N, C-alpha and C positions, 0 to 999 in steps of 0.2 A: 182496227181497222183504219182505212185511208179513207178520210173525209178531203182529202185537197180537190176543190174544183174538177180538175183535170181528170180527176179518179171518179168521178161522180158514175162516169154510165159502167164503170165495173161493177157487175152487181156483187162478185165474192172476191174478196180480196185476194192476193195469190201473196199469202204473209210468210208461207215457205217458200224457202231456196228448194226445190225439189230435183232429182238427179234422176235418168233411167239410163238405159242400156241404148247403144247406137241403137237405130233404126236401120234396117235396110232400106234403097231407094223405092217409095211405092207404099213401101209397110204403112206410112203413118194417113192416118185419116184426111181428106181433103178440105176442111172448115179450115180456115184462116185465124180462127181466135185462137189464143194463148189460154184463155179463162172460159168459163161457162159463159156464154153469150146469150143474158135475156134480154132485148134489146125493150125501150118503148115502157121500163118502169118509172113506177111515181117518183119523186124526190125521197121520201120516205123510206118505200123500198129500197130504192138504192145504197142510202145511208144504214142501213138496219139488215141488211143480209151477211153473213158473213160465212165462209170454207170453215168445217170442221180441219183444222189441218196442223200439222206436224208442228208445232209452236217455238218448240224446246229444240232450235235449231244448235248445233254445237259453235263456240268462240272461232270467230275467222281466224285464229293460227290457223297453220299450215294451207292457206285461202280454200279449204275444203271445208263446206258445211253439209250437214247432214238433215233430211227431214224424217219423219217416221209414221207410219201409220198402220193399216191394216190391209188384209185380203183373204184369197178363202181360193180353194181347188174348185174345179169345175170337172175336174178328168183325171183318172186315175195315174195317168201319164206325166203329169205336171203344168195342164195348161192352168194359169191363175189369172185371177181377176183382182184389180183394183183401182182407185182413181186414178186420172190421170194426175192431178195436182197434188199426190204424193209422191210419184216417181218424176215429174218437171219434163225437163229437159236434157236432164246431167248422163254420167257417164256409168255407173255404178250403181247396181240394185242387189242386193241381198234380201232373202226371206230366211227368217226363223220359226220352225215352228213349234209345238207347245212339249218335243220330246228335247229340244237346244240342238238341233240340228240343224246345220245353217247351208242352203244352197245359193250361189247366183242365177240370176235371172236376165234371161235375155228379154224385149220388147217385142213382141208379134204384132199387136196394132193398138192405137190409139183413138179416142174419139172426143178430142179437144171440145165439142160445141156440147157434147154431152159428160163429158169429164168423166171415161172412162178408159179403161186401160186394159188390155188381154198382153200376158208374161206366159212365158214358159220355164221350168223347172224342169231338171233331169230327175229322177225318179221315180218312185212309184207312192200315192199318197189317197185318200179316202177323200175323194170331194161331194159337193154339195149339190141335189140337181136345182136346176131354175125350171120354172113355173111361169104359167102366163098371168103376170100384172093385170090383168085386165080382170084376173076370174075372182081376185079379192075383195071383199066384203066392205064397207065401213064399219069401224066397228070392230074388225076381224083384229084377235090378241097376236100378236109379234113379238119378237126377238131378237135382239141382235149381241155380239158378242167381237171385241175387241182390245185394243194394247192403247188406253187414252195418257197421256200426259206422262211417257215412260219417267222421264230424267228426276219427275218428283211422284210417282204411284206404282213405279218399279215395272217390270216386263212380264209379271202375271195379266193373264187374260179377267177382264171384266166383263161380266153380263148384265145385262140390263134389259127390261120389258117395258111392252105398254099395251097401246093401241093402234089402227090406220086414223088419224085424225078428220083426213080429207084426203080425196082424190088430186087436188092439187095443190102447186107451193104458192108460192111468194105471188102476187100480181094474179092468182088464178092460171099460176104456167102448170100444165098437164103431164109433164114430162117428169114430177116430183108426186111422192105421198108426203103428206104435211105428218109426221109421227108423235108418240108423247114418250118412246123409250129417251132416257138421259143419254147425251152422247155428249162428248168431251174431243177437244183437240187430240188427235191420233185415231179417233175411231173411223175418219174418214175411209170409204173403201171396204170397211165391213158388212157381212150378209144379211141382210135383214129378210126372217124366217119368218113363217106363219108358223102355227102350231101341227103341220103336218110335217115340216123340216125342211118346208121347200125356200128357194129364194125366189122372191118375190121384187126384191128392190136390193140397192148399192147404198149404204149411210155415205151423205154428204156433203151435210153441211148443216147449222143452226141459227137461228135469229138471232140478234146479239142484243141481246138485253138492253146494257146500259148506253147503247147509241139509239134504242126506242126507247127507253127512260128518258134519255135528254130530250127529244122530240116532242114526245105526247104525254110527258111527265109520268108516267104510266108503267109499271114493269112485264115484261111479256113473259108467262108460266111457261116455261119446255115448250118450245117449239121450234123441231126439227125437221131435217127434211131428209128423204131418201129416195134416190134417180129408180124411174120402175124399172122393172126385171125386160121389159120389153124391147127397150132400148139396150141392154146390156147382149140380149138375144139377136139382136138386129148387127150388132159389133160382131159375134162370136160368128155370126155366118159370114160378114166380109172376111173375117180373118180365116175364116174356116177354106176360103176360097186357093189362101198358098198352104195353110197347112192341116192337108187330108182329113189327118187322123183326129184331129180336133172336133169333127161334129160326130164322128163316129164312138168317140170315148165319153159322151156326154149322158149323163144317169138320166136315168126317165122319173117324171115327180113321182113322188113316194103320197098314198092315200093313207087318208084315217088320221085323227089328228090326234094329239096328246093332251090331255087336260093340264098337265103340269106343267112348268117351265125345266124343273131338272129332268125332264125326260127327254126336252129337246137339246138340251145341253153338249150330251156327248158327241155326236154330229158334227156340233160347232168346235168342239177341240179339236175333233179328228183335221175337222177341213181349215181352221184358222192358220193366220200367222204373222207375225210381225212383220214389215215393209221397213227396211231401212235405204234410202236412197241419198248416195251422195254426188258430191260434184269435187272436180277438183283435177284429178290426172286426164291429161287427152286422151281423146277417144282414137282406136285402134282403124285407119282409114280401111274400107272393103270395098269391094273384092281385091283381091292381087292374081293377076296383075289389073290393072285399071281398066274400064271399057274400053276398047278400042285401040287398046296398047298390043303389041305383039309378045308373044309367050316369052319370062323371064330363063335366062339358062340356070343349069337343073340347080348351081349352086347357089343363085340366089335366090330361087324357089325354096330352097332346103334351107337357106338363112330365113327365109318369109315366114316360114313354117314353125322353126324355133323360135322365134319373135314374136308369132300369133299364140305358141301353148305358151312360155313362159307367159302372158302380158293376161291370159286367162288363167292360171294359178294364181298370182300376183292379186287378180280384181278379190278371187276369193278369199287370199289372205288382208284383205283392205276388209270385204266385208267382215270377216271376224276381227278385226282390231275395231271396225266400228260398235258393232254388238259391246267387245268387252268394251269402250271406252262410255257408250251408255249405262252399262251395269253396275262402273267402278264410280260415275256421274253419281247416280241415283244412291251408292251408299253413301256417300262423304254426304250426298243432303241431308241424309237422315243420321246420318250421324252428328253432322254440325248442329241439327236440331234438337237430338239427345241431349247434345252438350249445353245445351239453353237451360234445360230443368237439374242438371248435377250443380251438389253447394259450390258457392263461390271461393273461390281461395284453396281449392281441397285437388289436390291430383286426380285426372280420373283414366283409367285404361282407355277411354275413348280418345282420347288424346293423341294419343301412342296409332292407337288404331286411324285415328282420320290422316296423322301424317303419314302413316304407310298407305292407305290408300291413294292420297295425293300425289305420293312419289309413283307407283305402278301408274298412275294415270299421266304422269310425265313420260312416264317410259313407252306407253302407249303412243303418246302422241309423238315421241321421238321414233317410233317405229311403222308411225302413220307418214311421218314425215319422209322419211329413207324409201316407202314403199312407192309412195306417190311419187318423188326424185325418178326411180327407177320406172314407174309405166309412163313415165314423161320422155323419157331416154327411148324407151322401146319405141313408141308414137312414132317419134322424132325420126329415127334410125328405119323404122318401116315404112313410112315416108318417103324417106331418099329412097331407098331401095324402087320403090312403086315409081318413084320420077325418070329413075337410070333407063334409057332407052335400051328395049329388049331383041332378039336376036329373030330377023326377018327369015 
């Protein structure tokens, strides 16, 4: 957590370098904040609240860093919700469902002030219904599922449950629920559902126990926060103004509570996905031609279309490589851990397996570097075509 004086007004540390698809003009929320902005909090609050972010950023080689988090589908045709701090302001977002399928995502609408984002993925999915957070009772049982610490814990989802502790967050912030369900870096963007399977919040933050202990001498126990669904519903309504199919695709809230967490889990498994956001390649300018320019000649237009198609294809390749890198990094961590338990001085087959895994990581890194290089070339050429005067 950043405790420098100049950062004290920042409630949630922007600890990860997130990345997202290019957003069309007008699609971004009007709020100027790059982080969730809860003003006028006490010094203790400012020092102790931290984002549940993807803390496992990739090494800075390739000038590309990764952030990971969680998200979930809200329509069958691919509208998807996560936290804004997961995707950040970068150029490439990929989601991976529990079937192992990966999809590039584009950003539809963001709300920086409330740390929410709506994305769009092409395909057919099983969504979760979003219900009114105002109907939730204090003490209500809740469940969440997400992808915490994927570099250490792997890319299998983790389920946690708890209750609604409070109707407000730090310093009585009414936009948040305080929840007892354990969350870790990477849970951000995950759905908070009640026992009827309806989304009532989006997991976003946790109290920094170490920071609190340094200030108060006492360690807080499992204090976590979720953004209430009423702010998500408001964002969806704004997004629907430009995406007519979004509102029609929303699922009606379910009626009837389950008595066991295990009965809620299947719907979560169908709807959630790992989010991998990366920075690095230059964004492709849009639209073509630029506003106010004359229409280009047919050859320039065809060339621009080919470049745009190649760019989209390579974005998908980069997303696959990012996921492969995460998987291999996790394997390398586990192999190193297991090697500690092998008898010293004895040959272990795990050493050869680790060496092979590291070679594969190097290969993935090289392929990523080449992919990013080509993406940058395409973006530069596309900008050049866009800058050329068109026929009047």
